[in-house]
N, C-alpha and C positions, 0 to 999 in steps of 0.2 A: 578498527571495527567497521569503518565506513564501507570498504569494499565488500566485506562479507555480508554486511547488512543489505547493501544494494543488491548483491547477487541473490540473496535469499528473497528479498521483496520482489525482485523481478520474476523469480521462479513462481512465487505465490500468485502474482498478477497474471502471469502466462497461464498458470493452471486454472485459474478462475475465468479469465476473459478470453484466453487464446492469444498466442503470440502475435497473430496478424492484427489484433485490436490495439496493440501498444504502439505508441509513436517511436520512431527511430530517428536519431538515437534517443534512448531513454536516459535522460539525465535529470539533475535536480530541478531544472527549469521546465521540464516536460509537464504540460497541463494534463490533469486526469479528469477530475469531476467537471462535467459540462463539456469537455473536449473529447472524451471517449464514450460514445453512446452506450457501449456495453456495461458501463458502470451505472447500475441501478441499485435499488435498495437491497435486493437479494444478492447482488454481487458484492456490495459493501459488507454485508453479513459474512459471506464466504471468505472475503479477504481478511476481515477481522479474526475470524476462526482460524484461518491459516497462520496469521501472525501469532495468535495465542499459542498455537501448537508448535510452531517453529522456534519461537523465542522464549517460551516457558513462562509467560505471565498472562494474567487476566486483564481484559479491558472493560472498565465499567461503562455503563450506558452514558453517564454524564461526561465521559472523556471524549466521546465520539462527536465530531463536528464536520461540517463541510470544509472548514479551513484545513483540517487534517488531510483531506483528500484532494485539496486544491492542486498540488503538484506532487511529483515523485519525491522531490526534496522535502516537502513538508511531511509527507508520510514517513520517509526515512528518518528525519529528525525526531518525530514522535516515537518511533520504535527505539531509536538509540537512547532517548531520554528515559524510557521505561526499562530498557535492558541493562542500563548502567548500574 
């Protein structure tokens, strides 16, 4: 599931932020929050909405944290834990 999750997450991030905003290569260690200026509160909401729609689950407000958006890997692991 890791590759398909990573691909879907990349597509969501590119849709919300634009491909040029993402670090290359985009891997588990790639920093997001604080490193990508385009990630603001509105972008976080759009990414979360995209995740909910793509993966078919709801994300409760109390699940959302800065740690989730720290790296691409932390975001991927959150999605995989919820989608399992």
